[in-house]
C-alpha positions as CSV (number, residue, x, y, z in Angstrom):
1,X,6.8,15.4,5.3
2,X,5.3,12.6,3.2
3,X,7.4,11.4,0.3
4,X,6.3,12.6,-3.1
5,X,5.6,10.4,-6.1
6,X,6.1,11.9,-9.6
7,X,6.0,15.4,-8.1
8,X,2.8,14.9,-6.1
9,X,2.2,14.3,-2.4
10,X,-0.9,12.6,-0.9
11,X,-2.6,15.1,1.3
12,X,-5.7,13.0,2.2
13,X,-5.5,9.3,1.6
14,X,-8.4,6.9,1.0
15,X,-9.4,5.2,4.2
16,X,-10.7,1.6,4.4
17,X,-14.5,1.6,4.4
18,X,-14.8,5.0,2.7
19,X,-17.8,5.0,0.4
20,X,-15.8,6.5,-2.5
21,X,-12.2,5.7,-3.1
22,X,-10.5,9.1,-3.5
23,X,-7.2,10.9,-2.9
24,X,-6.4,14.5,-2.5
25,X,-3.0,15.4,-3.9
26,X,-0.8,18.5,-3.9
27,X,2.0,19.2,-6.4
28,X,5.5,19.6,-4.9
29,X,5.6,23.2,-6.0
30,X,2.3,24.0,-4.3
31,X,0.7,25.4,-7.5
32,X,-1.7,22.5,-8.1
33,X,-4.1,20.3,-6.2
34,X,-6.1,17.4,-7.4
35,X,-9.0,15.5,-6.0
36,X,-9.0,12.2,-7.8
37,X,-11.5,9.3,-7.7
38,X,-11.2,5.7,-8.5
39,X,-13.5,6.0,-11.5
40,X,-11.2,8.5,-13.3
41,X,-13.0,11.7,-12.5
42,X,-11.1,14.5,-10.9
43,X,-11.1,18.1,-9.8
44,X,-7.9,19.9,-10.7
45,X,-7.2,23.2,-9.0
46,X,-4.5,25.7,-10.0
47,X,-3.5,28.3,-7.5
48,X,-2.4,31.7,-8.7
49,X,1.3,32.1,-9.5
50,X,1.0,35.9,-9.8
51,X,1.5,38.4,-6.9
52,X,-2.2,39.2,-7.2
53,X,-4.3,36.7,-5.2
54,X,-7.7,36.0,-6.5
55,X,-10.7,35.1,-4.4
56,X,-11.1,31.7,-6.1
57,X,-8.4,29.5,-7.6
58,X,-9.0,28.1,-11.1
59,X,-10.8,24.8,-11.0
60,X,-11.9,22.2,-13.6
61,X,-13.8,18.9,-13.3
62,X,-12.7,16.2,-15.7
63,X,-14.1,12.7,-16.1
64,X,-12.3,11.6,-19.3
65,X,-8.6,12.5,-18.9
66,X,-7.5,11.0,-22.2
67,X,-10.1,12.9,-24.1
68,X,-9.1,16.1,-22.3
69,X,-5.4,15.6,-23.1
70,X,-6.3,14.9,-26.7
71,X,-8.3,18.2,-26.9
72,X,-5.4,20.2,-25.3
73,X,-2.9,18.7,-27.8
74,X,-5.2,19.5,-30.7
75,X,-5.5,23.1,-29.5
76,X,-1.7,23.3,-29.3
77,X,-1.2,21.9,-32.8
78,X,-3.7,24.4,-34.1
79,X,-2.0,27.2,-32.4
80,X,1.4,26.3,-33.8
81,X,0.1,25.7,-37.3
82,X,-1.9,29.0,-37.3
83,X,0.8,31.2,-36.0
84,X,3.5,29.6,-38.0
85,X,1.4,30.3,-41.1
86,X,1.0,33.9,-40.0
87,X,4.8,34.1,-39.5
88,X,4.5,35.0,-35.8
89,X,6.3,32.0,-34.5
90,X,10.0,32.1,-35.0
């Protein structure tokens, strides 16, 4: 087995002469896959963690990772503020 780096293992490495510099990664727990490109774009795939297997895993295409992370953090801050105000977070 290939050694992991930060919880990810390279499944398909970039090969010299490839037109696009890409990597296919898999998380050590097997729940996530990522197809990443040198330019920052990536496809992130989440496999089901429930006993019910769906026909298609969840997948998202992202080209601005920093912007996406900021958006997720903003949603989380909103969630906490809203439900704290409502008294539903304790």
